[in-house]
N, C-alpha and C positions, 0 to 999 in steps of 0.2 A: 927854234921851231921844234915842237915835240914830234917824236916818231909815231907813225900810225900803228895803233894796236891791232895785231892780227888775232882774231878770235880763235880760241882753241878748237880742235876738231870735235865734232859731236860724238864720235865713237871714242870710247875709253881705250881702244886698242891702237890709237894713233891716226895720223893724218892720211895714211895709206888706205884706211878702211872707210867704207860708207856704212852708215847705219840704215838698214833697210827694214822698215816696219811694215809687216805684211798683215793685212786685215782681211778676214773672210767677210763676204757680203752679208747683208741682212737677210732675214727669213723670207721665204716665198711660200705660196700655198703648196707647192710641190714638196718643199722641205717638211711642212707640217703634216703632209699626207704620206711621207716616206716614199715619194716617187723619184726615180732616177732621172736627174735632169741632164747631166752631161753638158752638151753644147746646145740644148734647147734654150730658147730665149724667153725666159719667164721673168716678169717684173716682181718687185718686192710686194709683199702684202702689208697690211697696216702695222702689224707687229714689227716687220722688218724695217719699215720706215722709222719707227720709234727707236729701234736699235741703232740705226744709222745715225740718228741725231745724238744718241747717247755717246757712241764711240767718237763722233766728231767733236762733241763738247769736251771730251777727255783729251783728245789729241791736240785741240786748240790751246790747251793749258801747258802743253809740253814744248820742247824745242821745235821751232818752226821748220817745216820741211821746205826744201827748195823746189820740189815737184811732187805731184801725185800721178802715179801710173795705175792703170786699171785694165782688166778684161773689158772688151767692148760689149759683152752681154749685159742686158738691161739691169739685172739684179746687182751686178758689180758696178756698172757705170753710175747708177743712181746713188749707190753707197759712196762712191768716190766723189761725185759732185757735191754731196752733202759735206763730206770731209774737207774738200778743197775750199768750199765757201766758208766753212767755220774757221779754217786755218788761214784764210785770206791768201790762197795760193792760186795764181792765174795759170800756172803751167800744169795743165791737166792733159794727160796723154792716154787715149783709149786704144788698145791694141788687140787684134785677134790672136797674137802670140801668147796672150795671157788668159785665153779661154780655158775652161775646165777640160778635163780629159774627155776625149771623144769616146762615148760609151757604146757605139755601134748599135746592135739590135736590142740593147737594153734600154734605150731612150724611151721615156714615158711610162715605164713599167714600175710597179711596186716590187721591192726585192722579193717578197714572198711569192708573187705571181711569176716573176722571172725564172725562178727555179723550175716551175712547171712548163711555162709557155716557151721559154727560150733556153733550154737546158745546156746547149752547146756554148751559147754566149755566156751564160752564168758560170759554167765550168771554166771558161777562159778567164773570166773576171776573177774567179776565186783561186786561180792557179798560183803556185809559188814561183813559176817561171816568169821572170820579169821581162822576157822578150816575147811573151805570148800576147798577140793582138786579139782584140775582141771581134768576133765575126760581125759583118755589117759596116766595116770601115773604122772600127774602133782602134784606139791606140793601146800599145803595150805600156807598162810602167816605165820601161827604159826610154821609150819615145817621149812620154810625158815629161820625165825628168830632164832629158836632154833639151827639150824645147824651153822649159822654164829656167833651168840653171844657166843656160846660155844667155837668155834675155836678161836675167838679173845680174850676171857677170858684166854685161855691157853697161847696165845702169850703174853698177858700182865703179866701173872704170871712168864713167862720165862725172860722177859726183863724189870723188874721194874727199873724206873729211866732212861730209855733209849728211843730212838726214833726208831720206826719200820714203814716201808711203806708197805701197803697192796694194791694191785691192784685188783679191783673188778668190779662189774656190777651195772647198774642203779637201778633195783628193789631191789637188795640186799642192796645197800647203803641206799635206802629209809627206809628199815627195820631197819638198824643200827641207823639211825637218830631217828626213832620213838622210838626205845628201849632206847636211851640215853635221849631223851626229848619227851615224849608222847604228849606234847602240840604243838610241832613244826609242821609246815606245809611245807614239802619239796617236796611233790609229784610233779614229773616231773620238778624238778628244780635242777637236777643233770646232767649237760651237760657232753659230752665226755671230758675226762682228767680233770674234775673239782676235786678240793681237798676238803675233809672234814677232820677235825681234832678232834679226840676224846682223852680224857685223861681217862684211864681205870685203876682202882686200881687192882693190881695183888694179893691183899689179900682179899678185900671185894667184888670185882666184881662191884663196883660202877662206873658208866659211866658219863662223862661230855662231852657234845657236845660244842666244842669251836667255830667251824665255819663250814659252808657247802656251796657247790656249787661255790667255789672260782675258777674263771677262769681268774684271772688277767694276767696270763702268755700268754693267747691267745690274749690279747689286744696290744701286742707289734707290732711295725711297720712292722716287717718282716714276719708276718703271713698273708697269703692271705685272 
């Protein structure tokens, strides 16, 4: 009787690491208008739905994920559902722990307008102090990072040696990249449906940033 073949770990760093593929949600009307969304619950626009199909088509051709996790905000959840369907994954988890940074008094404002109408909130948002919370119940960068890193470490511990897809948000993904590689400069280089790949040790919590801001799937001829 032949021995059962154990498949190699998805991560090139070994069986202790989960490969966590983090995808930013597709475009919304607020993205197109440069409106600060934060935790506002805005759905995808038509371009965003097309982007979601494109990234899902790409991911379906790669190693199959064991699960898809997502923010429970509509723009992320719809993107995640499109990906889960294309990848034939039934394990789809929507979590408020994966929501975008809470932007406090800046919610719903354009950045240019926020400078004038909510100067204190904008100043807090622009501060180099990572412990600075945004007035109106907004999170500091440290709070955002702690919330996200903790959640993804839990995912990595659960899925060692396997691939998991996480659908997230721009500011949150910037924080993940900074955590994995404090020297990286990814600010504002996380387009809609871009892919970032992290290898995360399920034992030590060590993070490796493999790539970020990958939108090769949007360069195909059939995307407008």
